[in-house]
PDB file of N, CA, C, O and CB in Angstrom:
ATOM      1  N   UNK A   1       0.845  -1.171   0.000  1.00  0.00           N
ATOM      2  CA  UNK A   1       0.000   0.000   0.000  1.00  0.00           C
ATOM      3  C   UNK A   1       0.896   1.242   0.000  1.00  0.00           C
ATOM      4  O   UNK A   1       1.852   1.322   0.772  1.00  0.00           O
ATOM      5  CB  UNK A   1      -0.965  -0.006   1.223  1.00  0.00           C
ATOM      6  N   UNK A   2       0.589   2.194  -0.854  1.00  0.00           N
ATOM      7  CA  UNK A   2       1.336   3.441  -0.939  1.00  0.00           C
ATOM      8  C   UNK A   2       0.485   4.569  -0.378  1.00  0.00           C
ATOM      9  O   UNK A   2      -0.655   4.779  -0.794  1.00  0.00           O
ATOM     10  CB  UNK A   2       1.758   3.742  -2.400  1.00  0.00           C
ATOM     11  N   UNK A   3       1.062   5.288   0.573  1.00  0.00           N
ATOM     12  CA  UNK A   3       0.344   6.384   1.210  1.00  0.00           C
ATOM     13  C   UNK A   3       0.990   7.711   0.848  1.00  0.00           C
ATOM     14  O   UNK A   3       2.193   7.782   0.599  1.00  0.00           O
ATOM     15  CB  UNK A   3       0.311   6.201   2.736  1.00  0.00           C
ATOM     16  N   UNK A   4       0.180   8.760   0.821  1.00  0.00           N
ATOM     17  CA  UNK A   4       0.696  10.107   0.605  1.00  0.00           C
ATOM     18  C   UNK A   4       1.268  10.645   1.917  1.00  0.00           C
ATOM     19  O   UNK A   4       1.112  10.027   2.970  1.00  0.00           O
ATOM     20  CB  UNK A   4      -0.419  11.048   0.062  1.00  0.00           C
ATOM     21  N   UNK A   5       1.921  11.781   1.845  1.00  0.00           N
ATOM     22  CA  UNK A   5       2.462  12.413   3.041  1.00  0.00           C
ATOM     23  C   UNK A   5       1.351  12.725   4.029  1.00  0.00           C
ATOM     24  O   UNK A   5       1.501  12.477   5.226  1.00  0.00           O
ATOM     25  CB  UNK A   5       3.224  13.691   2.679  1.00  0.00           C
ATOM     26  N   UNK A   6       0.253  13.258   3.552  1.00  0.00           N
ATOM     27  CA  UNK A   6      -0.869  13.580   4.433  1.00  0.00           C
ATOM     28  C   UNK A   6      -1.411  12.331   5.118  1.00  0.00           C
ATOM     29  O   UNK A   6      -1.661  12.336   6.324  1.00  0.00           O
ATOM     30  CB  UNK A   6      -1.982  14.269   3.645  1.00  0.00           C
ATOM     31  N   UNK A   7      -1.593  11.263   4.349  1.00  0.00           N
ATOM     32  CA  UNK A   7      -2.114  10.015   4.916  1.00  0.00           C
ATOM     33  C   UNK A   7      -1.152   9.427   5.939  1.00  0.00           C
ATOM     34  O   UNK A   7      -1.577   8.952   6.993  1.00  0.00           O
ATOM     35  CB  UNK A   7      -2.379   8.995   3.806  1.00  0.00           C
ATOM     36  N   UNK A   8       0.137   9.458   5.635  1.00  0.00           N
ATOM     37  CA  UNK A   8       1.141   8.932   6.565  1.00  0.00           C
ATOM     38  C   UNK A   8       1.143   9.747   7.853  1.00  0.00           C
ATOM     39  O   UNK A   8       1.199   9.181   8.944  1.00  0.00           O
ATOM     40  CB  UNK A   8       2.548   8.946   5.919  1.00  0.00           C
ATOM     41  N   UNK A   9       1.082  11.075   7.735  1.00  0.00           N
ATOM     42  CA  UNK A   9       1.076  11.937   8.915  1.00  0.00           C
ATOM     43  C   UNK A   9      -0.136  11.630   9.797  1.00  0.00           C
ATOM     44  O   UNK A   9      -0.014  11.588  11.021  1.00  0.00           O
ATOM     45  CB  UNK A   9       1.073  13.423   8.500  1.00  0.00           C
ATOM     46  N   UNK A  10      -1.286  11.417   9.191  1.00  0.00           N
ATOM     47  CA  UNK A  10      -2.491  11.080   9.956  1.00  0.00           C
ATOM     48  C   UNK A  10      -2.296   9.781  10.726  1.00  0.00           C
ATOM     49  O   UNK A  10      -2.683   9.682  11.891  1.00  0.00           O
ATOM     50  CB  UNK A  10      -3.708  10.963   9.022  1.00  0.00           C
ATOM     51  N   UNK A  11      -1.702   8.795  10.082  1.00  0.00           N
ATOM     52  CA  UNK A  11      -1.495   7.498  10.742  1.00  0.00           C
ATOM     53  C   UNK A  11      -0.451   7.587  11.848  1.00  0.00           C
ATOM     54  O   UNK A  11      -0.537   6.869  12.845  1.00  0.00           O
ATOM     55  CB  UNK A  11      -1.071   6.444   9.719  1.00  0.00           C
ATOM     56  N   UNK A  12       0.529   8.462  11.676  1.00  0.00           N
ATOM     57  CA  UNK A  12       1.552   8.655  12.707  1.00  0.00           C
ATOM     58  C   UNK A  12       0.982   9.464  13.872  1.00  0.00           C
ATOM     59  O   UNK A  12       1.383   9.282  15.021  1.00  0.00           O
ATOM     60  CB  UNK A  12       2.797   9.365  12.116  1.00  0.00           C
ATOM     61  N   UNK A  13       0.041  10.360  13.562  1.00  0.00           N
ATOM     62  CA  UNK A  13      -0.569  11.185  14.601  1.00  0.00           C
ATOM     63  C   UNK A  13       0.075  12.553  14.728  1.00  0.00           C
ATOM     64  O   UNK A  13       0.029  13.170  15.793  1.00  0.00           O
ATOM     65  CB  UNK A  13      -0.497  10.478  15.919  1.00  0.00           C
ATOM     66  N   UNK A  14       0.681  13.033  13.637  1.00  0.00           N
ATOM     67  CA  UNK A  14       1.287  14.363  13.612  1.00  0.00           C
ATOM     68  C   UNK A  14       0.762  15.104  12.396  1.00  0.00           C
ATOM     69  O   UNK A  14       0.123  14.516  11.523  1.00  0.00           O
ATOM     70  CB  UNK A  14       2.847  14.280  13.585  1.00  0.00           C
ATOM     71  N   UNK A  15       1.035  16.398  12.346  1.00  0.00           N
ATOM     72  CA  UNK A  15       0.612  17.162  11.176  1.00  0.00           C
ATOM     73  C   UNK A  15       1.551  16.887  10.004  1.00  0.00           C
ATOM     74  O   UNK A  15       2.676  16.421  10.184  1.00  0.00           O
ATOM     75  CB  UNK A  15       0.574  18.674  11.494  1.00  0.00           C
ATOM     76  N   UNK A  16       1.075  17.178   8.828  1.00  0.00           N
ATOM     77  CA  UNK A  16       1.892  17.030   7.617  1.00  0.00           C
ATOM     78  C   UNK A  16       3.144  17.893   7.730  1.00  0.00           C
ATOM     79  O   UNK A  16       4.237  17.456   7.367  1.00  0.00           O
ATOM     80  CB  UNK A  16       1.081  17.417   6.349  1.00  0.00           C
ATOM     81  N   UNK A  17       2.986  19.121   8.235  1.00  0.00           N
ATOM     82  CA  UNK A  17       4.127  20.022   8.371  1.00  0.00           C
ATOM     83  C   UNK A  17       5.173  19.473   9.336  1.00  0.00           C
ATOM     84  O   UNK A  17       6.371  19.610   9.089  1.00  0.00           O
ATOM     85  CB  UNK A  17       3.659  21.388   8.842  1.00  0.00           C
ATOM     86  N   UNK A  18       4.738  18.859  10.423  1.00  0.00           N
ATOM     87  CA  UNK A  18       5.687  18.264  11.373  1.00  0.00           C
ATOM     88  C   UNK A  18       6.469  17.149  10.705  1.00  0.00           C
ATOM     89  O   UNK A  18       7.688  17.068  10.853  1.00  0.00           O
ATOM     90  CB  UNK A  18       4.954  17.726  12.618  1.00  0.00           C
ATOM     91  N   UNK A  19       5.782  16.297   9.978  1.00  0.00           N
ATOM     92  CA  UNK A  19       6.446  15.194   9.296  1.00  0.00           C
ATOM     93  C   UNK A  19       7.480  15.718   8.298  1.00  0.00           C
ATOM     94  O   UNK A  19       8.601  15.212   8.241  1.00  0.00           O
ATOM     95  CB  UNK A  19       5.415  14.310   8.580  1.00  0.00           C
ATOM     96  N   UNK A  20       7.113  16.713   7.527  1.00  0.00           N
ATOM     97  CA  UNK A  20       8.054  17.281   6.556  1.00  0.00           C
ATOM     98  C   UNK A  20       9.242  17.945   7.255  1.00  0.00           C
ATOM     99  O   UNK A  20      10.370  17.876   6.769  1.00  0.00           O
ATOM    100  CB  UNK A  20       7.339  18.300   5.656  1.00  0.00           C
ATOM    101  N   UNK A  21       8.987  18.582   8.389  1.00  0.00           N
ATOM    102  CA  UNK A  21      10.081  19.196   9.147  1.00  0.00           C
ATOM    103  C   UNK A  21      11.040  18.128   9.645  1.00  0.00           C
ATOM    104  O   UNK A  21      12.254  18.326   9.583  1.00  0.00           O
ATOM    105  CB  UNK A  21       9.535  20.016  10.332  1.00  0.00           C
ATOM    106  N   UNK A  22      10.541  17.011  10.134  1.00  0.00           N
ATOM    107  CA  UNK A  22      11.412  15.927  10.591  1.00  0.00           C
ATOM    108  C   UNK A  22      12.320  15.439   9.467  1.00  0.00           C
ATOM    109  O   UNK A  22      13.486  15.124   9.705  1.00  0.00           O
ATOM    110  CB  UNK A  22      10.576  14.763  11.131  1.00  0.00           C
ATOM    111  N   UNK A  23      11.795  15.376   8.249  1.00  0.00           N
ATOM    112  CA  UNK A  23      12.635  14.985   7.111  1.00  0.00           C
ATOM    113  C   UNK A  23      13.713  16.027   6.859  1.00  0.00           C
ATOM    114  O   UNK A  23      14.886  15.685   6.712  1.00  0.00           O
ATOM    115  CB  UNK A  23      11.780  14.792   5.845  1.00  0.00           C
ATOM    116  N   UNK A  24      13.323  17.300   6.810  1.00  0.00           N
ATOM    117  CA  UNK A  24      14.281  18.391   6.558  1.00  0.00           C
ATOM    118  C   UNK A  24      15.394  18.423   7.586  1.00  0.00           C
ATOM    119  O   UNK A  24      16.558  18.636   7.244  1.00  0.00           O
ATOM    120  CB  UNK A  24      13.564  19.730   6.548  1.00  0.00           C
ATOM    121  N   UNK A  25      15.039  18.213   8.846  1.00  0.00           N
ATOM    122  CA  UNK A  25      16.000  18.291   9.938  1.00  0.00           C
ATOM    123  C   UNK A  25      16.790  17.001  10.117  1.00  0.00           C
ATOM    124  O   UNK A  25      17.698  16.945  10.947  1.00  0.00           O
ATOM    125  CB  UNK A  25      15.290  18.631  11.219  1.00  0.00           C
ATOM    126  N   UNK A  26      16.460  15.969   9.355  1.00  0.00           N
ATOM    127  CA  UNK A  26      17.177  14.705   9.447  1.00  0.00           C
ATOM    128  C   UNK A  26      16.817  13.883  10.675  1.00  0.00           C
ATOM    129  O   UNK A  26      17.561  12.984  11.066  1.00  0.00           O
ATOM    130  CB  UNK A  26      18.641  14.963   9.444  1.00  0.00           C
ATOM    131  N   UNK A  27      15.694  14.186  11.274  1.00  0.00           N
ATOM    132  CA  UNK A  27      15.268  13.440  12.468  1.00  0.00           C
ATOM    133  C   UNK A  27      14.818  12.036  12.118  1.00  0.00           C
ATOM    134  O   UNK A  27      15.011  11.102  12.897  1.00  0.00           O
ATOM    135  CB  UNK A  27      14.141  14.176  13.182  1.00  0.00           C
ATOM    136  N   UNK A  28      14.221  11.888  10.956  1.00  0.00           N
ATOM    137  CA  UNK A  28      13.828  10.565  10.456  1.00  0.00           C
ATOM    138  C   UNK A  28      14.350  10.430   9.032  1.00  0.00           C
ATOM    139  O   UNK A  28      14.462  11.409   8.295  1.00  0.00           O
ATOM    140  CB  UNK A  28      12.265  10.363  10.510  1.00  0.00           C
ATOM    141  N   UNK A  29      14.660   9.210   8.672  1.00  0.00           N
ATOM    142  CA  UNK A  29      15.159   8.940   7.326  1.00  0.00           C
ATOM    143  C   UNK A  29      14.046   9.169   6.314  1.00  0.00           C
ATOM    144  O   UNK A  29      12.909   8.740   6.515  1.00  0.00           O
ATOM    145  CB  UNK A  29      15.706   7.497   7.217  1.00  0.00           C
ATOM    146  N   UNK A  30      14.384   9.849   5.227  1.00  0.00           N
ATOM    147  CA  UNK A  30      13.390  10.138   4.197  1.00  0.00           C
ATOM    148  C   UNK A  30      12.914   8.844   3.551  1.00  0.00           C
ATOM    149  O   UNK A  30      13.540   7.796   3.705  1.00  0.00           O
ATOM    150  CB  UNK A  30      13.968  11.089   3.132  1.00  0.00           C
ATOM    151  N   UNK A  31      11.818   8.924   2.839  1.00  0.00           N
ATOM    152  CA  UNK A  31      11.209   7.757   2.197  1.00  0.00           C
ATOM    153  C   UNK A  31      11.422   7.844   0.690  1.00  0.00           C
ATOM    154  O   UNK A  31      11.964   8.823   0.177  1.00  0.00           O
ATOM    155  CB  UNK A  31       9.692   7.661   2.533  1.00  0.00           C
ATOM    156  N   UNK A  32      10.993   6.823   0.011  1.00  0.00           N
ATOM    157  CA  UNK A  32      11.143   6.778  -1.445  1.00  0.00           C
ATOM    158  C   UNK A  32      10.253   7.810  -2.107  1.00  0.00           C
ATOM    159  O   UNK A  32       9.271   8.280  -1.533  1.00  0.00           O
ATOM    160  CB  UNK A  32      10.817   5.382  -1.981  1.00  0.00           C
ATOM    161  N   UNK A  33      10.624   8.149  -3.329  1.00  0.00           N
ATOM    162  CA  UNK A  33       9.840   9.097  -4.120  1.00  0.00           C
ATOM    163  C   UNK A  33       9.502   8.461  -5.462  1.00  0.00           C
ATOM    164  O   UNK A  33      10.228   7.606  -5.972  1.00  0.00           O
ATOM    165  CB  UNK A  33      10.612  10.437  -4.322  1.00  0.00           C
ATOM    166  N   UNK A  34       8.382   8.902  -6.014  1.00  0.00           N
ATOM    167  CA  UNK A  34       7.991   8.398  -7.324  1.00  0.00           C
ATOM    168  C   UNK A  34       8.725   9.192  -8.416  1.00  0.00           C
ATOM    169  O   UNK A  34       9.563  10.041  -8.114  1.00  0.00           O
ATOM    170  CB  UNK A  34       6.445   8.492  -7.512  1.00  0.00           C
ATOM    171  N   UNK A  35       8.411   8.915  -9.659  1.00  0.00           N
ATOM    172  CA  UNK A  35       9.133   9.558 -10.763  1.00  0.00           C
ATOM    173  C   UNK A  35       8.894  11.060 -10.836  1.00  0.00           C
ATOM    174  O   UNK A  35       9.652  11.775 -11.492  1.00  0.00           O
ATOM    175  CB  UNK A  35       8.733   8.926 -12.074  1.00  0.00           C
ATOM    176  N   UNK A  36       7.850  11.546 -10.170  1.00  0.00           N
ATOM    177  CA  UNK A  36       7.572  12.982 -10.131  1.00  0.00           C
ATOM    178  C   UNK A  36       8.198  13.671  -8.917  1.00  0.00           C
ATOM    179  O   UNK A  36       8.067  14.884  -8.751  1.00  0.00           O
ATOM    180  CB  UNK A  36       6.075  13.214 -10.130  1.00  0.00           C
ATOM    181  N   UNK A  37       8.875  12.899  -8.076  1.00  0.00           N
ATOM    182  CA  UNK A  37       9.509  13.460  -6.894  1.00  0.00           C
ATOM    183  C   UNK A  37       8.616  13.510  -5.669  1.00  0.00           C
ATOM    184  O   UNK A  37       8.998  14.077  -4.645  1.00  0.00           O
ATOM    185  CB  UNK A  37       9.985  14.820  -7.196  1.00  0.00           C
ATOM    186  N   UNK A  38       7.444  12.926  -5.762  1.00  0.00           N
ATOM    187  CA  UNK A  38       6.504  12.910  -4.628  1.00  0.00           C
ATOM    188  C   UNK A  38       6.863  11.756  -3.705  1.00  0.00           C
ATOM    189  O   UNK A  38       7.151  10.647  -4.156  1.00  0.00           O
ATOM    190  CB  UNK A  38       5.023  12.783  -5.117  1.00  0.00           C
ATOM    191  N   UNK A  39       6.842  12.037  -2.395  1.00  0.00           N
ATOM    192  CA  UNK A  39       7.100  10.979  -1.422  1.00  0.00           C
ATOM    193  C   UNK A  39       5.946   9.984  -1.421  1.00  0.00           C
ATOM    194  O   UNK A  39       4.784  10.353  -1.591  1.00  0.00           O
ATOM    195  CB  UNK A  39       7.308  11.570  -0.009  1.00  0.00           C
ATOM    196  N   UNK A  40       6.294   8.713  -1.226  1.00  0.00           N
ATOM    197  CA  UNK A  40       5.251   7.726  -0.964  1.00  0.00           C
ATOM    198  C   UNK A  40       5.734   6.807   0.152  1.00  0.00           C
ATOM    199  O   UNK A  40       6.914   6.470   0.243  1.00  0.00           O
ATOM    200  CB  UNK A  40       4.900   6.909  -2.253  1.00  0.00           C
ATOM    201  N   UNK A  41       4.799   6.421   0.983  1.00  0.00           N
ATOM    202  CA  UNK A  41       5.093   5.717   2.215  1.00  0.00           C
ATOM    203  C   UNK A  41       4.552   4.301   2.167  1.00  0.00           C
ATOM    204  O   UNK A  41       3.401   4.077   1.794  1.00  0.00           O
ATOM    205  CB  UNK A  41       4.515   6.463   3.404  1.00  0.00           C
ATOM    206  N   UNK A  42       5.386   3.352   2.543  1.00  0.00           N
ATOM    207  CA  UNK A  42       4.960   1.969   2.750  1.00  0.00           C
ATOM    208  C   UNK A  42       4.591   1.821   4.223  1.00  0.00           C
ATOM    209  O   UNK A  42       4.898   2.693   5.036  1.00  0.00           O
ATOM    210  CB  UNK A  42       6.087   0.941   2.332  1.00  0.00           C
ATOM    211  N   UNK A  43       3.939   0.729   4.559  1.00  0.00           N
ATOM    212  CA  UNK A  43       3.553   0.479   5.952  1.00  0.00           C
ATOM    213  C   UNK A  43       4.789   0.482   6.871  1.00  0.00           C
ATOM    214  O   UNK A  43       4.718   0.948   8.008  1.00  0.00           O
ATOM    215  CB  UNK A  43       2.804  -0.875   6.067  1.00  0.00           C
ATOM    216  N   UNK A  44       5.912  -0.038   6.371  1.00  0.00           N
ATOM    217  CA  UNK A  44       7.137  -0.086   7.167  1.00  0.00           C
ATOM    218  C   UNK A  44       7.630   1.326   7.487  1.00  0.00           C
ATOM    219  O   UNK A  44       8.126   1.580   8.584  1.00  0.00           O
ATOM    220  CB  UNK A  44       8.230  -0.877   6.424  1.00  0.00           C
ATOM    221  N   UNK A  45       7.493   2.237   6.530  1.00  0.00           N
ATOM    222  CA  UNK A  45       7.891   3.628   6.765  1.00  0.00           C
ATOM    223  C   UNK A  45       7.045   4.253   7.858  1.00  0.00           C
ATOM    224  O   UNK A  45       7.563   4.918   8.755  1.00  0.00           O
ATOM    225  CB  UNK A  45       7.774   4.449   5.476  1.00  0.00           C
ATOM    226  N   UNK A  46       5.743   4.035   7.777  1.00  0.00           N
ATOM    227  CA  UNK A  46       4.824   4.600   8.767  1.00  0.00           C
ATOM    228  C   UNK A  46       5.147   4.040  10.152  1.00  0.00           C
ATOM    229  O   UNK A  46       5.153   4.785  11.132  1.00  0.00           O
ATOM    230  CB  UNK A  46       3.349   4.296   8.387  1.00  0.00           C
ATOM    231  N   UNK A  47       5.411   2.749  10.243  1.00  0.00           N
ATOM    232  CA  UNK A  47       5.731   2.136  11.535  1.00  0.00           C
ATOM    233  C   UNK A  47       7.022   2.720  12.107  1.00  0.00           C
ATOM    234  O   UNK A  47       7.098   3.003  13.303  1.00  0.00           O
ATOM    235  CB  UNK A  47       5.859   0.607  11.391  1.00  0.00           C
ATOM    236  N   UNK A  48       8.025   2.899  11.270  1.00  0.00           N
ATOM    237  CA  UNK A  48       9.308   3.451  11.707  1.00  0.00           C
ATOM    238  C   UNK A  48       9.145   4.884  12.218  1.00  0.00           C
ATOM    239  O   UNK A  48       9.697   5.248  13.256  1.00  0.00           O
ATOM    240  CB  UNK A  48      10.326   3.414  10.556  1.00  0.00           C
ATOM    241  N   UNK A  49       8.387   5.682  11.485  1.00  0.00           N
ATOM    242  CA  UNK A  49       8.188   7.077  11.871  1.00  0.00           C
ATOM    243  C   UNK A  49       7.314   7.168  13.109  1.00  0.00           C
ATOM    244  O   UNK A  49       7.526   8.033  13.959  1.00  0.00           O
ATOM    245  CB  UNK A  49       7.561   7.874  10.722  1.00  0.00           C
ATOM    246  N   UNK A  50       6.333   6.282  13.218  1.00  0.00           N
ATOM    247  CA  UNK A  50       5.466   6.273  14.403  1.00  0.00           C
ATOM    248  C   UNK A  50       6.279   5.916  15.645  1.00  0.00           C
ATOM    249  O   UNK A  50       6.049   6.484  16.713  1.00  0.00           O
ATOM    250  CB  UNK A  50       4.295   5.272  14.220  1.00  0.00           C
ATOM    251  N   UNK A  51       7.214   4.994  15.524  1.00  0.00           N
ATOM    252  CA  UNK A  51       8.097   4.663  16.652  1.00  0.00           C
ATOM    253  C   UNK A  51       8.876   5.899  17.089  1.00  0.00           C
ATOM    254  O   UNK A  51       9.003   6.165  18.284  1.00  0.00           O
ATOM    255  CB  UNK A  51       9.075   3.520  16.270  1.00  0.00           C
ATOM    256  N   UNK A  52       9.392   6.645  16.132  1.00  0.00           N
ATOM    257  CA  UNK A  52      10.118   7.871  16.454  1.00  0.00           C
ATOM    258  C   UNK A  52       9.198   8.866  17.168  1.00  0.00           C
ATOM    259  O   UNK A  52       9.578   9.450  18.183  1.00  0.00           O
ATOM    260  CB  UNK A  52      10.704   8.504  15.172  1.00  0.00           C
ATOM    261  N   UNK A  53       7.995   9.055  16.634  1.00  0.00           N
ATOM    262  CA  UNK A  53       7.055  10.019  17.210  1.00  0.00           C
ATOM    263  C   UNK A  53       6.703   9.641  18.638  1.00  0.00           C
ATOM    264  O   UNK A  53       6.598  10.519  19.495  1.00  0.00           O
ATOM    265  CB  UNK A  53       5.782  10.108  16.359  1.00  0.00           C
ATOM    266  N   UNK A  54       6.520   8.376  18.912  1.00  0.00           N
ATOM    267  CA  UNK A  54       6.162   7.929  20.257  1.00  0.00           C
ATOM    268  C   UNK A  54       7.299   8.153  21.238  1.00  0.00           C
ATOM    269  O   UNK A  54       7.050   8.385  22.421  1.00  0.00           O
ATOM    270  CB  UNK A  54       5.775   6.458  20.241  1.00  0.00           C
ATOM    271  N   UNK A  55       8.544   8.089  20.774  1.00  0.00           N
ATOM    272  CA  UNK A  55       9.692   8.352  21.648  1.00  0.00           C
ATOM    273  C   UNK A  55       9.834   9.844  21.945  1.00  0.00           C
ATOM    274  O   UNK A  55      10.441  10.222  22.948  1.00  0.00           O
ATOM    275  CB  UNK A  55      10.982   7.821  21.008  1.00  0.00           C
ATOM    276  N   UNK A  56       9.277  10.693  21.077  1.00  0.00           N
ATOM    277  CA  UNK A  56       9.389  12.142  21.250  1.00  0.00           C
ATOM    278  C   UNK A  56       8.335  12.702  22.179  1.00  0.00           C
ATOM    279  O   UNK A  56       8.548  13.749  22.791  1.00  0.00           O
ATOM    280  CB  UNK A  56       9.294  12.829  19.921  1.00  0.00           C
ATOM    281  N   UNK A  57       7.216  12.039  22.297  1.00  0.00           N
ATOM    282  CA  UNK A  57       6.090  12.559  23.077  1.00  0.00           C
ATOM    283  C   UNK A  57       6.110  11.982  24.475  1.00  0.00           C
ATOM    284  O   UNK A  57       6.293  10.775  24.638  1.00  0.00           O
ATOM    285  CB  UNK A  57       4.753  12.240  22.390  1.00  0.00           C
ATOM    286  N   UNK A  58       5.925  12.817  25.495  1.00  0.00           N
ATOM    287  CA  UNK A  58       5.809  12.275  26.850  1.00  0.00           C
ATOM    288  C   UNK A  58       4.504  11.509  26.979  1.00  0.00           C
ATOM    289  O   UNK A  58       3.549  11.783  26.251  1.00  0.00           O
ATOM    290  CB  UNK A  58       5.884  13.404  27.910  1.00  0.00           C
ATOM    291  N   UNK A  59       4.452  10.551  27.895  1.00  0.00           N
ATOM    292  CA  UNK A  59       3.190   9.818  28.083  1.00  0.00           C
ATOM    293  C   UNK A  59       2.099  10.769  28.553  1.00  0.00           C
ATOM    294  O   UNK A  59       2.387  11.768  29.211  1.00  0.00           O
ATOM    295  CB  UNK A  59       3.368   8.662  29.101  1.00  0.00           C
ATOM    296  N   UNK A  60       0.850  10.466  28.219  1.00  0.00           N
ATOM    297  CA  UNK A  60      -0.242  11.351  28.632  1.00  0.00           C
ATOM    298  C   UNK A  60      -0.328  11.447  30.151  1.00  0.00           C
ATOM    299  O   UNK A  60      -0.115  10.466  30.863  1.00  0.00           O
ATOM    300  CB  UNK A  60      -1.577  10.856  28.062  1.00  0.00           C
ATOM    301  N   UNK A  61      -0.643  12.644  30.633  1.00  0.00           N
ATOM    302  CA  UNK A  61      -0.776  12.868  32.077  1.00  0.00           C
ATOM    303  C   UNK A  61      -2.057  12.227  32.571  1.00  0.00           C
ATOM    304  O   UNK A  61      -3.067  12.191  31.869  1.00  0.00           O
ATOM    305  CB  UNK A  61      -0.764  14.381  32.414  1.00  0.00           C
ATOM    306  N   UNK A  62      -1.995  11.729  33.775  1.00  0.00           N
ATOM    307  CA  UNK A  62      -3.183  11.147  34.388  1.00  0.00           C
ATOM    308  C   UNK A  62      -3.953  12.245  35.120  1.00  0.00           C
ATOM    309  O   UNK A  62      -3.343  13.144  35.699  1.00  0.00           O
ATOM    310  CB  UNK A  62      -2.802   9.993  35.362  1.00  0.00           C
ATOM    311  N   UNK A  63      -5.267  12.184  35.101  1.00  0.00           N
ATOM    312  CA  UNK A  63      -6.051  13.185  35.845  1.00  0.00           C
ATOM    313  C   UNK A  63      -5.646  13.187  37.312  1.00  0.00           C
ATOM    314  O   UNK A  63      -5.393  12.137  37.901  1.00  0.00           O
ATOM    315  CB  UNK A  63      -7.570  12.906  35.711  1.00  0.00           C
ATOM    316  N   UNK A  64      -5.590  14.374  37.890  1.00  0.00           N
ATOM    317  CA  UNK A  64      -5.242  14.491  39.301  1.00  0.00           C
ATOM    318  C   UNK A  64      -3.756  14.565  39.554  1.00  0.00           C
ATOM    319  O   UNK A  64      -3.332  14.537  40.709  1.00  0.00           O
ATOM    320  CB  UNK A  64      -5.804  13.348  40.052  1.00  0.00           C
ATOM    321  N   UNK A  65      -2.949  14.660  38.508  1.00  0.00           N
ATOM    322  CA  UNK A  65      -1.521  14.811  38.692  1.00  0.00           C
ATOM    323  C   UNK A  65      -0.794  13.529  39.053  1.00  0.00           C
ATOM    324  O   UNK A  65       0.412  13.562  39.300  1.00  0.00           O
ATOM    325  CB  UNK A  65      -1.273  15.812  39.732  1.00  0.00           C
ATOM    326  N   UNK A  66      -1.480  12.413  39.091  1.00  0.00           N
ATOM    327  CA  UNK A  66      -0.835  11.144  39.342  1.00  0.00           C
ATOM    328  C   UNK A  66      -0.585  10.838  40.815  1.00  0.00           C
ATOM    329  O   UNK A  66      -0.268   9.697  41.151  1.00  0.00           O
ATOM    330  CB  UNK A  66       0.440  11.105  38.617  1.00  0.00           C
ATOM    331  N   UNK A  67      -0.718  11.826  41.706  1.00  0.00           N
ATOM    332  CA  UNK A  67      -0.471  11.593  43.122  1.00  0.00           C
ATOM    333  C   UNK A  67      -1.774  11.524  43.910  1.00  0.00           C
ATOM    334  O   UNK A  67      -1.765  11.444  45.138  1.00  0.00           O
ATOM    335  CB  UNK A  67       0.423  12.685  43.688  1.00  0.00           C
ATOM    336  N   UNK A  68      -2.878  11.555  43.200  1.00  0.00           N
ATOM    337  CA  UNK A  68      -4.159  11.465  43.878  1.00  0.00           C
ATOM    338  C   UNK A  68      -4.628  12.784  44.453  1.00  0.00           C
ATOM    339  O   UNK A  68      -5.667  12.837  45.111  1.00  0.00           O
ATOM    340  CB  UNK A  68      -4.082  10.456  44.962  1.00  0.00           C
ATOM    341  N   UNK A  69      -3.879  13.855  44.215  1.00  0.00           N
ATOM    342  CA  UNK A  69      -4.248  15.160  44.737  1.00  0.00           C
ATOM    343  C   UNK A  69      -4.202  16.167  43.623  1.00  0.00           C
ATOM    344  O   UNK A  69      -3.344  16.087  42.744  1.00  0.00           O
ATOM    345  CB  UNK A  69      -3.329  15.583  45.886  1.00  0.00           C
ATOM    346  N   UNK A  70      -5.115  17.116  43.645  1.00  0.00           N
ATOM    347  CA  UNK A  70      -5.129  18.183  42.679  1.00  0.00           C
ATOM    348  C   UNK A  70      -4.434  19.388  43.295  1.00  0.00           C
ATOM    349  O   UNK A  70      -4.944  19.946  44.267  1.00  0.00           O
ATOM    350  CB  UNK A  70      -6.575  18.525  42.240  1.00  0.00           C
ATOM    351  N   UNK A  71      -3.290  19.810  42.769  1.00  0.00           N
ATOM    352  CA  UNK A  71      -2.561  20.918  43.397  1.00  0.00           C
ATOM    353  C   UNK A  71      -3.300  22.251  43.313  1.00  0.00           C
ATOM    354  O   UNK A  71      -2.915  23.202  43.994  1.00  0.00           O
ATOM    355  CB  UNK A  71      -1.205  21.062  42.755  1.00  0.00           C
ATOM    356  N   UNK A  72      -4.331  22.346  42.513  1.00  0.00           N
ATOM    357  CA  UNK A  72      -5.079  23.591  42.362  1.00  0.00           C
ATOM    358  C   UNK A  72      -6.187  23.725  43.401  1.00  0.00           C
ATOM    359  O   UNK A  72      -6.812  24.779  43.512  1.00  0.00           O
ATOM    360  CB  UNK A  72      -5.671  23.676  40.970  1.00  0.00           C
ATOM    361  N   UNK A  73      -6.430  22.661  44.158  1.00  0.00           N
ATOM    362  CA  UNK A  73      -7.510  22.685  45.143  1.00  0.00           C
ATOM    363  C   UNK A  73      -6.902  22.652  46.546  1.00  0.00           C
ATOM    364  O   UNK A  73      -6.136  21.745  46.872  1.00  0.00           O
ATOM    365  CB  UNK A  73      -8.491  21.482  44.932  1.00  0.00           C
ATOM    366  N   UNK A  74      -7.241  23.635  47.368  1.00  0.00           N
ATOM    367  CA  UNK A  74      -6.737  23.651  48.735  1.00  0.00           C
ATOM    368  C   UNK A  74      -7.419  22.545  49.533  1.00  0.00           C
ATOM    369  O   UNK A  74      -8.615  22.299  49.376  1.00  0.00           O
ATOM    370  CB  UNK A  74      -6.971  25.037  49.399  1.00  0.00           C
ATOM    371  N   UNK A  75      -6.681  21.913  50.349  1.00  0.00           N
ATOM    372  CA  UNK A  75      -7.319  20.830  51.022  1.00  0.00           C
ATOM    373  C   UNK A  75      -6.886  20.683  52.383  1.00  0.00           C
ATOM    374  O   UNK A  75      -7.353  19.788  53.087  1.00  0.00           O
ATOM    375  CB  UNK A  75      -7.112  19.618  50.340  1.00  0.00           C
TER     376      UNK A  75
END
């Protein structure tokens, strides 16, 4: 299956601009291009980039700050 940059970005969970910036900055290895110079993504490319994206993002915060107390509420 061949995906466009937009489709790959959606599957990775980032914007198209973020994905293109990662390529420009050398954060992730670029993908193959067709004869017109357009990038196309295989499933393996998406998986590789998604692994990178997951390492860049902190885990989601748990409600309540994780300690069972809300620091915004006096108690």
